[in-house]
RODO-2510 file (C-alpha; in nm, 4 decimals, decimal comma):
residues 236
     n   res          X          Y          Z
     1     x     1,3625     2,0836    -3,3072
     2     x     1,5034     2,0029    -3,6465
     3     x     1,5376     1,6649    -3,5831
     4     x     1,1655     1,6393    -3,4803
     5     x     1,0564     1,8011    -3,8155
     6     x     1,2734     1,5446    -3,9938
     7     x     1,1305     1,2571    -3,8207
     8     x     0,7861     1,3832    -3,8883
     9     x     0,8633     1,4089    -4,2550
    10     x     1,0075     1,0534    -4,2562
    11     x     0,7036     0,9132    -4,0761
    12     x     0,4529     1,0896    -4,3262
    13     x     0,6674     0,9627    -4,6242
    14     x     0,6440     0,6067    -4,4672
    15     x     0,2584     0,6330    -4,4190
    16     x     0,2217     0,7913    -4,7720
    17     x     0,4330     0,4725    -4,9034
    18     x     0,1982     0,2314    -4,7193
    19     x    -0,1333     0,4179    -4,8254
    20     x     0,0183     0,3935    -5,1957
    21     x     0,0821     0,0571    -5,1568
    22     x    -0,2602    -0,0283    -5,0243
    23     x    -0,4302     0,1532    -5,2831
    24     x    -0,2357    -0,0221    -5,5563
    25     x    -0,3304    -0,3512    -5,3873
    26     x    -0,6960    -0,2595    -5,3885
    27     x    -0,6957    -0,1330    -5,7271
    28     x    -0,5253    -0,4661    -5,8580
    29     x    -0,7893    -0,6720    -5,6617
    30     x    -1,0820    -0,4672    -5,7996
    31     x    -0,9247    -0,4906    -6,1484
    32     x    -0,8571    -0,8483    -6,1422
    33     x    -1,1388    -0,9572    -5,8862
    34     x    -1,2941    -1,2083    -6,1437
    35     x    -0,9881    -1,3896    -6,2069
    36     x    -0,8859    -1,4054    -5,8453
    37     x    -1,2192    -1,5632    -5,7737
    38     x    -1,1797    -1,8098    -6,0584
    39     x    -0,8384    -1,9034    -5,9378
    40     x    -0,9522    -1,9348    -5,5702
    41     x    -1,2533    -2,1576    -5,6808
    42     x    -1,0059    -2,3610    -5,8845
    43     x    -0,7877    -2,4347    -5,5943
    44     x    -1,0646    -2,5100    -5,3680
    45     x    -1,1898    -2,7690    -5,6415
    46     x    -0,8613    -2,9308    -5,6744
    47     x    -0,8258    -2,9741    -5,2982
    48     x    -1,1824    -3,1163    -5,2775
    49     x    -1,1112    -3,3488    -5,5662
    50     x    -0,7926    -3,4752    -5,4159
    51     x    -0,9579    -3,5316    -5,0790
    52     x    -1,2312    -3,7188    -5,2479
    53     x    -0,9885    -3,9182    -5,4490
    54     x    -0,7826    -4,0242    -5,1429
    55     x    -1,0883    -4,1040    -4,9332
    56     x    -1,2851    -4,2891    -5,2032
    57     x    -1,0325    -4,4465    -5,4175
    58     x    -0,6705    -4,4584    -5,2591
    59     x    -0,7441    -4,5570    -4,9023
    60     x    -1,0172    -4,8321    -4,9683
    61     x    -0,7912    -4,9618    -5,2656
    62     x    -0,4599    -4,9449    -5,0343
    63     x    -0,6560    -5,1535    -4,7835
    64     x    -0,7586    -5,3996    -5,0388
    65     x    -0,4184    -5,4476    -5,1852
    66     x    -0,2694    -5,4732    -4,8397
    67     x    -0,4751    -5,7769    -4,7778
    68     x    -0,3836    -5,9655    -5,0919
    69     x    -0,0022    -5,8526    -5,0568
    70     x     0,0251    -6,0566    -4,7325
    71     x    -0,1013    -6,3752    -4,9205
    72     x     0,1329    -6,2918    -5,2102
    73     x     0,4418    -6,2590    -4,9728
    74     x     0,3538    -6,6019    -4,8254
    75     x     0,3622    -6,7649    -5,1724
    76     x     0,6893    -6,5688    -5,2456
    77     x     0,8765    -6,6771    -4,9133
    78     x     0,7497    -7,0430    -5,0049
    79     x     0,9203    -7,0129    -5,3280
    80     x     0,5612    -7,0706    -5,5078
    81     x     0,6440    -6,8256    -5,7696
    82     x     0,3744    -6,9141    -6,0259
    83     x     0,1175    -6,8529    -5,7482
    84     x     0,2907    -6,5452    -5,6390
    85     x     0,2931    -6,3917    -5,9873
    86     x    -0,0397    -6,5180    -6,1314
    87     x    -0,2671    -6,5944    -5,8154
    88     x    -0,4469    -6,8683    -5,6858
    89     x    -0,7841    -6,8070    -5,8334
    90     x    -0,9242    -6,7908    -5,4872
    91     x    -0,8118    -6,5322    -5,2582
    92     x    -0,5200    -6,3877    -5,4330
    93     x    -0,4962    -6,2346    -5,7812
    94     x    -0,1286    -6,2363    -5,8197
    95     x     0,1538    -5,9750    -5,8088
    96     x     0,1155    -5,8916    -6,1673
    97     x    -0,2607    -5,8164    -6,1485
    98     x    -0,2138    -5,6315    -5,8219
    99     x     0,0389    -5,4077    -5,9866
   100     x    -0,1892    -5,3381    -6,2624
   101     x    -0,5204    -5,3019    -6,0596
   102     x    -0,3735    -5,1058    -5,7819
   103     x    -0,0888    -4,9207    -5,9575
   104     x    -0,1404    -4,6069    -5,7657
   105     x    -0,1213    -4,7468    -5,4305
   106     x     0,2114    -4,8360    -5,2232
   107     x     0,0928    -5,2009    -5,2236
   108     x     0,0386    -5,2098    -5,5916
   109     x     0,3836    -5,0638    -5,6603
   110     x     0,5432    -5,3166    -5,4183
   111     x     0,3677    -5,5822    -5,5884
   112     x     0,5469    -5,4697    -5,9191
   113     x     0,8757    -5,5064    -5,7479
   114     x     0,8023    -5,8496    -5,6276
   115     x     0,6907    -5,9537    -5,9756
   116     x     1,0284    -5,8218    -6,1091
   117     x     1,2334    -6,0324    -5,8496
   118     x     1,0340    -6,3369    -5,9257
   119     x     1,0935    -6,3006    -6,3075
   120     x     1,4561    -6,2601    -6,2265
   121     x     1,4564    -6,5705    -6,0414
   122     x     1,2712    -6,7655    -6,3111
   123     x     1,5317    -6,6342    -6,5789
   124     x     1,2886    -6,3988    -6,7680
   125     x     1,5250    -6,0876    -6,7593
   126     x     1,3502    -5,8553    -6,9782
   127     x     1,0339    -5,8870    -6,7972
   128     x     1,2073    -5,8480    -6,4750
   129     x     1,3852    -5,5459    -6,6069
   130     x     1,0545    -5,3868    -6,7012
   131     x     0,8798    -5,4410    -6,3752
   132     x     1,1809    -5,3342    -6,1493
   133     x     1,2357    -5,0295    -6,3571
   134     x     0,8904    -4,9095    -6,2822
   135     x     0,9306    -4,9335    -5,9053
   136     x     0,9875    -4,6350    -5,6838
   137     x     0,9068    -4,6543    -5,3155
   138     x     0,9883    -4,5068    -4,9887
   139     x     1,1982    -4,7918    -4,8553
   140     x     1,5712    -4,7051    -4,9501
   141     x     1,6812    -5,0504    -4,8807
   142     x     1,4282    -5,2100    -5,1325
   143     x     1,4948    -4,9215    -5,3817
   144     x     1,8576    -5,0057    -5,3882
   145     x     1,8152    -5,3849    -5,4056
   146     x     1,5855    -5,3395    -5,6960
   147     x     1,8636    -5,1378    -5,8649
   148     x     2,0973    -5,4152    -5,7783
   149     x     1,8582    -5,7027    -5,9230
   150     x     1,8333    -5,4898    -6,2524
   151     x     2,2197    -5,5016    -6,2732
   152     x     2,1974    -5,8861    -6,2002
   153     x     1,9606    -5,9083    -6,5068
   154     x     2,2121    -5,7144    -6,7296
   155     x     2,4832    -5,9433    -6,6191
   156     x     2,2842    -6,2502    -6,7327
   157     x     2,2042    -6,0588    -7,0529
   158     x     2,5705    -6,0199    -7,1174
   159     x     2,5479    -5,6172    -7,0905
   160     x     2,8418    -5,5611    -6,8677
   161     x     2,8248    -5,1676    -6,8930
   162     x     2,4547    -5,1689    -6,7947
   163     x     2,5254    -5,3922    -6,4989
   164     x     2,7833    -5,1711    -6,3791
   165     x     2,5740    -4,8870    -6,3958
   166     x     2,3128    -5,0471    -6,1754
   167     x     2,5401    -5,2135    -5,9447
   168     x     2,7103    -4,8701    -5,8676
   169     x     2,3572    -4,7183    -5,8162
   170     x     2,2962    -4,9864    -5,5608
   171     x     2,6196    -4,9538    -5,4107
   172     x     2,5270    -4,5927    -5,3017
   173     x     2,3120    -4,7382    -5,0293
   174     x     2,4082    -4,6216    -4,6671
   175     x     2,2895    -4,9754    -4,5493
   176     x     2,5978    -5,1808    -4,4398
   177     x     2,4597    -5,4897    -4,5775
   178     x     2,3575    -5,3759    -4,9156
   179     x     2,6518    -5,1537    -5,0252
   180     x     2,9245    -5,3939    -4,9984
   181     x     2,7412    -5,6729    -5,2010
   182     x     2,7068    -5,4583    -5,4802
   183     x     3,0509    -5,2996    -5,4894
   184     x     3,1846    -5,6396    -5,5077
   185     x     2,9405    -5,7411    -5,7764
   186     x     3,0605    -5,4204    -5,9897
   187     x     3,4175    -5,5246    -5,9069
   188     x     3,3694    -5,8781    -6,0705
   189     x     3,2016    -5,7310    -6,3597
   190     x     3,4987    -5,4805    -6,4141
   191     x     3,7204    -5,7983    -6,3823
   192     x     3,5160    -5,9428    -6,6559
   193     x     3,6139    -5,6477    -6,8746
   194     x     3,9868    -5,6715    -6,7803
   195     x     3,9524    -5,3586    -6,5932
   196     x     4,1301    -5,4836    -6,2861
   197     x     4,2387    -5,1405    -6,1303
   198     x     3,8708    -5,0363    -6,1216
   199     x     3,7796    -5,3567    -5,9280
   200     x     4,0697    -5,3475    -5,6928
   201     x     3,9623    -5,0003    -5,5880
   202     x     3,6120    -5,1214    -5,5108
   203     x     3,7370    -5,4023    -5,3145
   204     x     3,9791    -5,1835    -5,1215
   205     x     3,6650    -4,9648    -5,0458
   206     x     3,4853    -5,2558    -4,9190
   207     x     3,7751    -5,3632    -4,6889
   208     x     3,8233    -4,9945    -4,5588
   209     x     3,4717    -4,9404    -4,4956
   210     x     3,2888    -5,2461    -4,4093
   211     x     3,5118    -5,5004    -4,2674
   212     x     3,4992    -5,3571    -3,9041
   213     x     3,1390    -5,2788    -3,9441
   214     x     2,9957    -5,5863    -4,0905
   215     x     3,0676    -5,9568    -4,0831
   216     x     2,8979    -6,2534    -4,1982
   217     x     2,8451    -6,1943    -4,5416
   218     x     3,0781    -6,3391    -4,7975
   219     x     3,1402    -6,0420    -5,0000
   220     x     3,3002    -5,8828    -4,6707
   221     x     3,4361    -6,1699    -4,5138
   222     x     3,6275    -6,2774    -4,8319
   223     x     3,7212    -5,9407    -4,9494
   224     x     4,0931    -6,0116    -4,9176
   225     x     4,0698    -6,3176    -5,1621
   226     x     3,8870    -6,0776    -5,4152
   227     x     4,1729    -5,8345    -5,3893
   228     x     4,4456    -6,0993    -5,4203
   229     x     4,2894    -6,2549    -5,7276
   230     x     4,2223    -5,9343    -5,8967
   231     x     4,5954    -5,8176    -5,8263
   232     x     4,7262    -6,1371    -5,9577
   233     x     4,5347    -6,1029    -6,2753
   234     x     4,6278    -5,7363    -6,3146
   235     x     4,9990    -5,8381    -6,2849
   236     x     4,9628    -6,0870    -6,5910
***
């Protein structure tokens, strides 16, 4: 009987606690009703504005940019870099203009990456770094390749430490084609600085992790030559 009484008391206490919480919530809502309505309306307006922006701006612009990108990629593949950069005055406005006009779209951002790659090929390294540094996309391979190309630019500018920084970023790629290339490039820059131990360490990583997985690229196929050469220099 005592247990039953205790149980009833506990249940009553729980009910009172729930009622108290509900009362507090109701009081809070009544007290802050105007604020809550304003917040709710603001959220609705923001969501509505985003949907309008996406449907009226992003989607149409993405489609327009994609059409032009196809032409630009053809010019890029054919090594017609001037046309790829600045357009043909007919159907293609050029990667630079695409990047500027459609900067909020995926294709516009990709156009910036292409522009950076072309500027690198043309030897305009500062412009290349400017465009490549602005790129961010969902394609991991391209992201790491962009980082690696920035490293190439710094090599050409004689800025070895910065080159190593970007090669190291590119070497973090999980792609078995990308990572070993940039590990070796970082190693070569270390050699140019006389830091042969660091170079050998990177070459050994390539030998251990990639020679059984990926053949057919010089950085992997010739890794023993890199190790032998760096070891010989280190012994001098």
